[in-house]
N, C-alpha and C positions, 0 to 999 in steps of 0.2 A: 503492501500499503506504498504512496508516494506519498508524502511530507507534505503538510501547509501550512505555507509562509505568509508570511502577510510585509508586501510591501507598498512604502508610500507614489502614487502615481499623482508625478506634472502636466501636466501642459501648459509649449509656450503659446499659446495661445489665454488660455483664460487663469483669473490670477484663485484658482481654489486646488486648493492638491485633496487627493484622497487615496480612503484605506481600501487594499484591494486583500483580501482572505482569500488563494488563489494553493491547486494543488501544484506542487513545485513543480506535477508532469508540465503542466498550460505552454503554451507556444509562448513568446512572445510577442508575435507578431497575433495570437490572440490573448494577449495582456491585451495590450496596445486595443484591439481593436471593440476589450471590453473599454481603458480607461474612453477612447475619442464618444465611446456612442453617450456619455455619462455623461460629459461638458457643451457645452452654453452649446452649440454649434456641432449639431452633428451630423448637419448634411453638409456638414463640409466635406466633399471627401478625394481632400491633398494630397498626395505622396508626402510621408512623417519615415520619420527614423525616433525612433528609438538608441533614446543614450544609458547606459550606466550613472553612475550618485560622478565619478571623474572626465564623466565628457564623452567616454567610449563609445561608438556606434553596434551594438550590439543588432547578430545577427535573429531577425525574424521567425524563422527557421530554428533556430533549438526551444529547449524547452528550456524557464525558469531555472532551472539547478548548471543546466549546459553555462546555459553566461553566465552563472558565478553570483543573482543572487540569490541572499541570501532574510533571513529576516530582520524587518526594516531599516531594511536597504529602500534608500529612493531612483526613481528615474525618474525621467525627466522623456512625453512626448515631443519632438521637432515638431509644427505642424506649417513649415518654414514656404 
């Protein structure tokens, strides 16, 4: 059974952060889609990048665990 992690997610075009509780086997891409769907402008389908706290771009195909995200980590969706 995969571990459950809690993460803090932010979007570059939103001022609210959100806490996400999700299985560590969830993909980074799916995690990003979930956060975008909760944002103030979910219909905006611009391309985006997922960055970890250090600013490294994460591969959306990786699982949260493979990407190195763990409890309490911050990630950002850059919807530039």
